Structures are given as structure tokens and as C-alpha cells.
FIFILUM-377973 format. One line per field, with one value per atom (N, C-alpha, C): residue in one letter; atom name; x, y, z. Coordinates in Angstrom, 2 decimals. Each point is the difference from the previous one (the first is absolute). Last residue first. Layout:
BEGIN
r	A,...
a	CA,...
x	X,...
y	Y,...
z	Z,...
% end
This chain:
BEGIN
r	A,A,A,G,G,G,A,A,A,R,R,R,P,P,P,H,H,H,V,V,V,I,I,I,A,A,A,V,V,V,E,E,E,R,R,R,R,R,R,A,A,A,G,G,G,K,K,K,G,G,G,N,N,N,E,E,E,S,S,S,G,G,G,T,T,T,R,R,R,P,P,P,T,T,T,D,D,D,R,R,R,S,S,S,V,V,V,S,S,S,P,P,P,A,A,A,L,L,L,E,E,E,P,P,P,V,V,V,A,A,A,E,E,E,Q,Q,Q,G,G,G,P,P,P,A,A,A,L,L,L,H,H,H,A,A,A,S,S,S,K,K,K,G,G,G,A,A,A,A,A,A,G,G,G,N,N,N,E,E,E,E,E,E,V,V,V,Q,Q,Q,A,A,A,A,A,A,I,I,I,R,R,R,G,G,G,C,C,C,V,V,V,N,N,N,D,D,D,V,V,V,Q,Q,Q,A,A,A,M,M,M,A,A,A,Q,Q,Q,D,D,D,L,L,L,K,K,K,L,L,L,L,L,L,Q,Q,Q,L,L,L,H,H,H,G,G,G,V,V,V,A,A,A,H,H,H,L,L,L,R,R,R,S,S,S,C,C,C,R,R,R,P,P,P,T,T,T,M,M,M,E,E,E,L,L,L,Q,Q,Q,V,V,V,L,L,L,Y,Y,Y,R,R,R,R,R,R,L,L,L,R,R,R,A,A,A,R,R,R,L,L,L,S,S,S,G,G,G,R,R,R,Q,Q,Q,T,T,T,L,L,L,A,A,A,Q,Q,Q,R,R,R,L,L,L,N,N,N,A,A,A,L,L,L,T,T,T,P,P,P,I,I,I,A,A,A,E,E,E,A,A,A,S,S,S,R,R,R,L,L,L,D,D,D,L,L,L,M,M,M,A,A,A,Q,Q,Q,A,A,A,V,V,V,E,E,E,R,R,R,G,G,G,E,E,E,R,R,R,T,T,T,E,E,E,M,M,M,L,L,L,G,G,G,P,P,P,A,A,A,F,F,F,G,G,G,R,R,R,A,A,A,L,L,L,L,L,L,E,E,E,E,E,E,A,A,A,V,V,V,G,G,G,E,E,E,D,D,D,G,G,G,G,G,G,F,F,F,A,A,A,R,R,R,L,L,L,V,V,V,I,I,I,R,R,R,E,E,E,T,T,T,S,S,S,M,M,M
a	N,CA,C,N,CA,C,N,CA,C,N,CA,C,N,CA,C,N,CA,C,N,CA,C,N,CA,C,N,CA,C,N,CA,C,N,CA,C,N,CA,C,N,CA,C,N,CA,C,N,CA,C,N,CA,C,N,CA,C,N,CA,C,N,CA,C,N,CA,C,N,CA,C,N,CA,C,N,CA,C,N,CA,C,N,CA,C,N,CA,C,N,CA,C,N,CA,C,N,CA,C,N,CA,C,N,CA,C,N,CA,C,N,CA,C,N,CA,C,N,CA,C,N,CA,C,N,CA,C,N,CA,C,N,CA,C,N,CA,C,N,CA,C,N,CA,C,N,CA,C,N,CA,C,N,CA,C,N,CA,C,N,CA,C,N,CA,C,N,CA,C,N,CA,C,N,CA,C,N,CA,C,N,CA,C,N,CA,C,N,CA,C,N,CA,C,N,CA,C,N,CA,C,N,CA,C,N,CA,C,N,CA,C,N,CA,C,N,CA,C,N,CA,C,N,CA,C,N,CA,C,N,CA,C,N,CA,C,N,CA,C,N,CA,C,N,CA,C,N,CA,C,N,CA,C,N,CA,C,N,CA,C,N,CA,C,N,CA,C,N,CA,C,N,CA,C,N,CA,C,N,CA,C,N,CA,C,N,CA,C,N,CA,C,N,CA,C,N,CA,C,N,CA,C,N,CA,C,N,CA,C,N,CA,C,N,CA,C,N,CA,C,N,CA,C,N,CA,C,N,CA,C,N,CA,C,N,CA,C,N,CA,C,N,CA,C,N,CA,C,N,CA,C,N,CA,C,N,CA,C,N,CA,C,N,CA,C,N,CA,C,N,CA,C,N,CA,C,N,CA,C,N,CA,C,N,CA,C,N,CA,C,N,CA,C,N,CA,C,N,CA,C,N,CA,C,N,CA,C,N,CA,C,N,CA,C,N,CA,C,N,CA,C,N,CA,C,N,CA,C,N,CA,C,N,CA,C,N,CA,C,N,CA,C,N,CA,C,N,CA,C,N,CA,C,N,CA,C,N,CA,C,N,CA,C,N,CA,C,N,CA,C,N,CA,C,N,CA,C,N,CA,C,N,CA,C,N,CA,C,N,CA,C,N,CA,C,N,CA,C,N,CA,C,N,CA,C,N,CA,C,N,CA,C,N,CA,C,N,CA,C,N,CA,C,N,CA,C,N,CA,C,N,CA,C,N,CA,C,N,CA,C,N,CA,C,N,CA,C,N,CA,C,N,CA,C,N,CA,C,N,CA,C,N,CA,C,N,CA,C,N,CA,C,N,CA,C,N,CA,C,N,CA,C,N,CA,C,N,CA,C,N,CA,C,N,CA,C
x	180.22,-0.39,-0.64,1.49,1.03,-0.39,-2.93,0.35,1.00,-2.45,0.14,0.42,-0.60,0.65,0.22,0.09,-1.08,0.64,2.24,0.06,-1.14,1.64,-0.88,-0.06,4.08,-1.00,-0.85,3.66,-0.76,-1.01,5.03,-1.30,-0.68,3.48,-0.02,-1.40,3.34,-1.29,0.07,4.47,-0.88,-1.32,4.07,-1.13,-0.96,4.62,-0.39,-1.12,2.24,-1.16,-0.42,3.51,0.42,-1.16,-0.22,-0.10,0.39,-2.04,1.14,-0.21,-4.42,1.28,1.09,-4.91,0.43,1.31,-2.77,0.63,0.30,-3.89,1.15,0.51,-2.37,-0.35,1.22,-0.15,-0.12,-0.33,0.25,1.35,-0.04,-4.08,0.63,1.39,-3.20,0.72,0.69,-4.72,1.40,0.61,-4.54,0.60,1.46,-3.56,0.75,0.59,-3.25,0.15,0.73,-3.42,1.40,0.19,-3.84,0.33,1.50,-2.99,0.97,0.42,-4.66,1.05,0.91,-2.82,-0.03,1.16,-3.31,1.36,-0.08,-3.91,0.53,1.41,-1.36,-0.96,0.61,3.40,-0.90,-0.97,2.12,0.30,-1.01,0.08,0.88,0.32,-2.68,-0.65,0.81,1.59,-0.96,-0.72,3.08,0.67,-0.99,-1.63,0.65,0.64,-1.94,-1.05,0.61,2.90,-0.65,-1.07,2.17,0.93,-0.64,-2.42,0.13,0.91,-0.42,-1.30,0.08,3.74,-0.17,-1.30,0.82,0.96,-0.16,-2.54,-0.49,0.91,1.31,-1.19,-0.54,3.55,0.46,-1.18,-0.99,0.65,0.44,-1.76,-1.06,0.58,3.03,-0.80,-1.09,2.54,0.82,-0.77,-2.01,0.02,0.79,-0.01,-1.35,-0.04,3.97,-0.22,-1.35,0.92,0.77,-0.17,-1.88,-0.76,0.71,2.19,-1.16,-0.86,3.60,0.47,-1.14,-0.88,0.21,0.46,-0.42,-1.32,0.13,3.92,-0.57,-1.37,2.11,0.66,-0.58,-1.45,-0.52,0.60,1.63,-1.39,-0.61,4.28,0.04,-1.41,0.47,0.31,0.08,-0.54,-1.23,0.22,3.74,-0.86,-1.36,3.01,0.57,-0.87,-1.12,-0.32,0.54,1.11,-1.43,-0.41,4.42,-0.19,-1.48,1.09,0.56,-0.22,-1.22,-0.88,0.49,1.46,0.11,-0.99,-1.30,1.16,-0.01,-1.98,-0.23,1.27,-1.25,0.64,-0.35,-3.03,0.79,0.63,-3.13,1.37,0.91,-4.65,0.58,1.46,-2.51,0.23,0.68,-1.42,1.17,0.36,-3.89,1.14,1.28,-4.00,0.33,1.16,-1.70,0.64,0.43,-2.57,1.39,0.77,-4.53,0.71,1.45,-2.84,0.34,0.71,-1.66,1.08,0.47,-3.71,1.26,1.15,-3.89,-0.01,1.37,-2.66,1.23,-0.08,-3.40,0.85,1.30,-3.85,-0.31,0.86,-0.05,-0.53,-0.46,2.14,-1.28,-0.66,4.36,-0.95,-1.38,3.52,-0.33,-0.99,1.66,-0.81,-0.44,2.98,-1.31,-0.93,4.51,-0.72,-1.43,2.78,-0.33,-0.78,1.79,-1.15,-0.48,3.92,-1.12,-1.27,4.05,-0.48,-1.19,0.57,0.87,-0.57,-1.18,-0.14,1.03,-2.61,1.33,-0.10,-4.07,0.59,1.35,-3.49,0.99,0.48,-2.77,-0.75,0.88,1.86,-1.07,-0.90,3.47,0.56,-1.09,-1.22,0.39,0.54,-0.96,-1.24,0.30,3.58,-0.47,-1.28,1.66,0.92,-0.43,-2.34,-0.33,0.91,0.91,-1.25,-0.40,3.75,0.28,-1.26,-0.45,0.72,0.27,-1.90,-0.96,0.64,2.71,-0.93,-1.00,2.95,0.72,-0.89,-1.75,0.18,0.72,-0.47,-1.30,0.11,4.44,-0.91,-1.31,3.63,-0.02,-1.03,0.04,0.36,-0.24,-1.20,1.40,0.41,-4.32,0.10,1.41,-1.09,-0.27,0.16,2.89,-1.41,-0.20,3.97,-0.47,-1.50,3.19,-0.96,-0.45,2.99,0.64,-0.94,-1.30,0.43,0.60,-1.14,-1.22,0.35,3.53,-0.52,-1.28,1.85,0.90,-0.53,-2.21,-0.23,0.83,0.73,-1.32,-0.30,3.86,0.18,-1.33,-0.12,0.77,0.21,-2.10,-0.86,0.72,1.00,0.50,-0.84,-0.85,0.94,0.40,-2.90,-0.64,0.92,1.66,-1.15,-0.66,3.49,0.52,-1.15,-1.12,0.58,0.52,-1.57,-1.10,0.51,3.18,-0.67,-1.11,2.20,0.95,-0.66,-2.38,-0.01,0.97,-0.11,-1.27,-0.05,3.66,0.06,-1.27,1.90,-0.93,0.13,3.83,-0.94,-0.83
y	81.99,-1.35,0.01,3.85,-0.57,-1.34,2.38,0.92,-0.61,-1.55,-0.79,0.85,1.85,-1.30,-0.79,5.41,-0.99,-1.37,4.40,-0.88,-1.00,5.09,-1.11,-0.84,3.23,-0.19,-1.21,3.80,-1.25,-0.04,2.58,0.09,-1.37,1.29,-0.35,0.15,1.95,-0.47,-0.28,-0.46,1.04,-0.63,-2.21,0.19,1.07,0.50,-1.24,0.29,3.44,-0.64,-1.30,3.35,-0.74,-0.82,2.68,0.80,-0.76,-2.57,0.84,0.72,-1.32,-0.69,0.98,1.09,-0.52,-0.72,4.26,-1.32,-0.40,3.49,-0.18,-1.44,2.49,-0.86,-0.20,2.39,0.80,-0.84,-1.70,0.32,0.79,-3.32,1.13,0.23,-4.50,0.79,1.12,-3.07,0.24,0.87,-3.54,1.04,0.18,-1.52,-0.59,1.12,0.94,-1.43,-0.65,4.36,-0.25,-1.50,3.10,-1.01,-0.13,4.35,-0.88,-1.02,3.34,-0.53,-0.93,4.37,-1.46,-0.47,4.74,-0.53,-1.49,2.87,-0.27,-0.55,2.74,-0.59,-0.15,-0.20,1.03,-0.65,-2.93,0.57,1.07,-3.01,1.16,0.67,-3.97,0.92,1.29,-3.74,0.80,1.00,-3.15,1.06,0.89,-3.79,0.95,1.16,-3.55,0.71,1.07,-2.87,0.89,0.82,-3.32,1.08,1.00,-3.89,0.88,1.18,-3.27,0.66,0.98,-2.67,0.96,0.78,-3.46,1.08,1.07,-3.88,0.77,1.18,-3.05,0.73,0.89,-2.86,1.06,0.84,-3.80,1.02,1.17,-3.76,0.70,1.11,-2.75,0.78,0.79,-3.03,1.16,0.91,-4.09,0.92,1.26,-3.41,0.53,1.04,-2.42,0.94,0.68,-3.48,1.19,1.07,-4.15,0.67,1.27,-2.72,0.61,0.73,-2.49,1.22,0.70,-4.19,0.99,1.34,-3.66,0.43,1.07,-1.99,0.81,0.52,-3.04,1.30,0.93,-4.44,0.69,1.40,-2.78,0.37,0.77,-1.75,1.10,0.46,-3.80,1.21,1.21,-4.16,0.36,1.28,-1.87,0.67,0.37,-2.42,1.31,0.77,-4.45,0.87,1.40,-3.25,0.29,0.94,-1.63,0.92,0.42,-3.31,1.28,1.07,-4.45,0.56,1.39,-1.50,-0.55,0.69,-0.23,0.46,-0.64,-0.74,-0.08,0.42,1.89,-1.10,0.04,1.67,0.55,-1.16,-0.63,0.20,0.57,-0.62,-1.31,0.10,3.94,-0.60,-1.36,2.20,0.68,-0.60,-1.56,-0.45,0.63,1.43,-1.36,-0.58,4.19,0.11,-1.37,0.23,0.47,0.10,-1.04,-1.12,0.38,3.34,-0.93,-1.22,3.17,0.62,-0.95,-1.37,0.01,0.58,-2.05,0.83,-0.02,-2.60,-0.25,0.72,-0.37,1.19,-0.20,-3.03,0.80,1.24,-3.82,1.30,0.85,-4.13,-0.27,1.29,0.27,-0.34,-0.23,0.65,1.26,-0.22,-3.80,0.80,1.32,-2.79,-0.63,0.82,1.35,0.20,-0.55,-0.86,1.42,0.32,-4.30,0.21,1.45,-0.98,-0.72,0.18,1.78,0.77,-0.68,-0.98,-0.14,0.83,-0.53,1.07,-0.09,-3.83,0.57,1.05,-1.28,-0.40,0.68,0.51,-1.06,-0.60,3.94,-1.19,-1.25,4.17,-0.18,-1.18,1.17,-0.49,-0.24,1.96,-1.40,-0.60,4.57,-0.78,-1.49,3.02,-0.11,-0.83,0.96,-0.90,-0.21,3.15,-1.36,-1.02,4.52,-0.37,-1.42,1.80,-0.20,-0.44,1.23,-1.27,-0.30,4.15,-1.06,-1.38,3.82,-0.10,-1.14,0.98,-0.56,-0.17,2.18,-1.44,-0.67,4.66,-0.63,-1.51,2.51,0.00,-0.68,0.44,1.29,0.08,-2.82,-0.15,1.32,-0.82,0.42,-0.03,-1.54,1.46,0.52,-4.71,0.48,1.51,-2.59,0.34,0.51,-1.90,-0.12,0.30,-0.04,1.02,-0.05,-2.99,1.30,1.07,-4.59,0.45,1.41,-2.10,0.33,0.54,-1.59,1.25,0.43,-4.18,1.09,1.35,-3.86,0.20,1.16,-1.30,0.62,0.28,-2.42,1.42,0.73,-4.62,0.62,1.49,-2.61,0.16,0.69,0.65,-0.77,0.31,1.96,-1.06,-0.90,4.10,-1.15,-1.18,4.04,-0.38,-1.25,2.05,-0.69,-0.52,2.64,-1.26,-0.83,4.35,-0.90,-1.36,3.41,-0.42,-1.00,1.91,-0.83,-0.53,3.11,-1.34,-0.93,4.52,-0.64,-1.42,2.73,-0.42,-0.76,0.30,0.62,-0.60,0.56,-0.97,0.66
z	105.14,-0.44,-1.33,2.78,-0.86,-0.58,2.99,-1.07,-0.96,4.15,-1.21,-1.18,4.52,0.18,-1.29,0.35,-0.07,0.04,2.16,-1.15,0.10,1.94,0.26,-1.27,1.87,-1.06,0.36,2.39,0.13,-1.13,1.30,-0.64,0.06,3.84,-1.42,-0.53,4.31,-0.47,-1.49,2.93,-0.53,-0.44,1.74,0.90,-0.49,-2.00,0.66,0.98,-2.55,-0.60,0.66,1.17,-1.19,-0.59,4.10,-1.22,-1.25,4.40,-0.33,-1.32,2.66,-0.15,-0.39,-1.53,1.29,-0.22,-2.66,-0.01,1.42,-2.29,0.90,-0.05,-4.16,1.11,0.90,-4.26,1.21,1.23,-4.48,0.47,1.30,-0.98,-0.69,0.56,-0.52,0.98,-0.74,-1.02,-0.32,1.09,-1.34,0.83,-0.38,-3.68,1.10,0.84,-3.47,-0.14,1.15,-0.61,0.33,0.04,-2.82,1.01,0.19,-1.35,-0.63,1.05,-0.80,0.87,-0.78,-1.98,0.15,0.87,-0.81,0.09,0.29,-0.16,-1.34,-0.01,4.30,-0.93,-1.39,4.00,-0.51,-0.98,4.01,-1.31,-0.37,3.93,0.16,-1.32,0.38,0.92,0.14,-2.49,-0.76,0.89,1.85,-0.75,-0.72,2.42,0.91,-0.73,-2.48,0.72,0.92,-2.29,-0.96,0.70,2.52,-0.34,-0.94,1.12,1.17,-0.30,-3.36,0.22,1.16,-0.84,-1.09,0.18,2.98,0.25,-1.07,-0.55,1.14,0.29,-3.33,-0.45,1.12,1.06,-0.91,-0.49,2.58,0.82,-0.87,-2.18,0.75,0.86,-2.32,-0.94,0.70,2.51,-0.39,-0.95,1.20,1.14,-0.35,-3.21,0.16,1.12,-0.64,-1.10,0.14,2.95,0.36,-1.08,-0.88,1.06,0.45,-3.06,-0.67,1.03,1.61,-0.66,-0.73,1.93,1.05,-0.60,-2.89,0.45,1.09,-1.51,-1.07,0.40,2.86,0.05,-1.06,0.00,1.18,0.12,-3.39,-0.29,1.17,0.63,-0.97,-0.35,2.69,0.76,-0.91,-2.01,0.69,0.82,-2.05,-0.98,0.61,2.69,-0.33,-0.98,0.97,1.15,-0.25,-3.17,-0.06,1.14,-0.04,-1.12,-0.08,3.10,0.42,-1.08,-1.00,1.03,0.39,-4.86,1.35,0.94,-5.18,0.77,1.38,-5.47,1.44,0.72,-4.98,0.74,1.48,-4.22,1.11,0.76,-3.57,-0.48,1.10,0.81,-0.25,-0.44,0.50,1.32,-0.15,-3.87,0.57,1.36,-1.96,-0.81,0.53,1.92,0.45,-0.80,-1.30,1.31,0.51,-3.91,-0.25,1.31,0.39,-0.65,-0.27,1.58,1.08,-0.56,-3.03,0.80,1.09,-2.65,-0.76,0.83,2.92,-1.20,-0.65,3.92,-0.76,-1.35,3.66,-0.01,-0.78,1.44,-1.18,-0.12,3.25,0.43,-1.18,-0.80,0.66,0.47,-1.76,-1.06,0.59,2.96,-0.66,-1.14,2.25,0.92,-0.65,-2.40,0.11,0.90,-0.39,-1.28,0.09,3.66,-0.07,-1.27,0.63,0.89,-0.06,-2.36,-0.61,0.83,1.67,-1.14,-0.67,5.16,-1.17,-1.14,5.17,-1.00,-1.14,3.19,-0.21,-1.10,3.42,-1.29,-0.12,3.56,0.19,-1.31,0.85,-0.42,0.09,0.99,1.00,-0.36,-3.01,1.27,1.03,-4.09,-0.20,1.30,0.00,-0.05,-0.19,-0.25,1.39,0.07,-4.25,0.70,1.45,-2.59,-0.44,0.69,0.73,0.67,-0.38,-2.16,1.44,0.74,-4.52,0.12,1.48,-0.97,-0.31,0.15,0.47,1.14,-0.22,-3.52,1.14,1.22,-3.79,-0.27,1.16,0.16,0.20,-0.22,1.57,-1.13,0.36,3.17,-0.70,-1.11,4.90,-1.41,-0.73,4.61,-0.20,-1.47,1.68,-0.06,-0.18,0.70,-1.36,-0.14,3.68,-0.17,-1.42,3.95,-1.38,-0.05,3.97,-0.41,-1.44,2.78,-0.16,-0.57,0.60,1.32,-0.05,-4.05,0.76,1.38,-2.62,-0.54,0.72,1.14,0.43,-0.49,-1.49,1.44,0.53,-4.45,0.14,1.48,-1.01,-0.34,0.15,0.60,1.08,-0.24,-3.38,1.17,1.15,-5.32,1.13,1.23,-4.42,-0.32,1.15,-0.19,-0.63,-0.20,1.90,0.81,-0.57,-2.42,1.18,0.86,-3.68,-0.48,1.19,0.87,-0.34,-0.45,0.87,1.24,-0.31,-3.65,0.74,1.27,-2.58,-0.60,0.71,1.39,0.29,-0.56,-1.04,1.40,0.37,-5.09,0.94,1.40,-3.96,0.50,1.10
% end
């Protein structure tokens, strides 16, 4: 079941839940799909017009806008089939959407940093290479056997190899 649809269904199903979600940062930009963003915006528009954002009102508003295309109709059917949840459950799912957006921003920053490091590393290494020789990128720092250890000889407190892990590599 889609997190976005759970939040939208809760928002349209109960005025108290909608108020709570708004207070917690509900916004169309948090939705993962274009249809979800369009539905969220229509719900907010209905609320600002002091109409209740029920599915029937939502369909009517989207039809009046001329944006009720086949994909959006299917989305509304899926939204209607999504069971309503409690306020706490809805807030939890909203937090998941916010976390997902934050992780996407972290991915973007990590990608830019990795590209810059690769660019800087390639530029620095190529300056020391003989003509026609190609630089080989180093993926992660490592510790050789010749690296001095700290702590006792049994290995406690010894330096360990460090690998830089992308935050969403396992997701």
C-alpha cells in the first residue's frame, strides 16, 4: 500500500486528521507521484474554499479543472480502496514521506560530493602521470599491514579499515 495514498486518504477522510497533518507539514511537494501531488493540491484548494475534501468533492474539483485524466481516475479509485487509518498512523506515514524527501536530498548531495571528489582526484593524479597513462580511481581508503597500530598487540584498539557507504546503497 502506498504511503502517499495512506496520507491522502487520511487527509480527506477526517477534518481533525487533516488539521494534524497540516500542522505536521503536509504539502503537495511531499507526494511521490505527479497524481499524488495533484490530488494533494486539489485537497488544499478545497479546504481553502471551505469545502470538505471528500472523494466526491475531489472528483468534481478535478473535473472542473479539466485534469481528471485516465491516470488520475485510476489513482482516485486506488485512493478510494485505501482504508482510512488513525491520526497517529497518518502522522507516521507523513513523517515517512518527509524522511524520504530528506534522503533524496542527501542522495543528491552525496552524488555531487562523489563527483567532485572523483573530478578533483582525477585532476590531481593525472598531473603526476606520464603522458598517455590513465589514472585509476581509489574507491575507499584502506589501511595497509604496515600501518602502525595503537593499543595492545592483541588487536584491541587497532585501526580499522574505513569504507564510505552511500546512505541509500542498501535501499
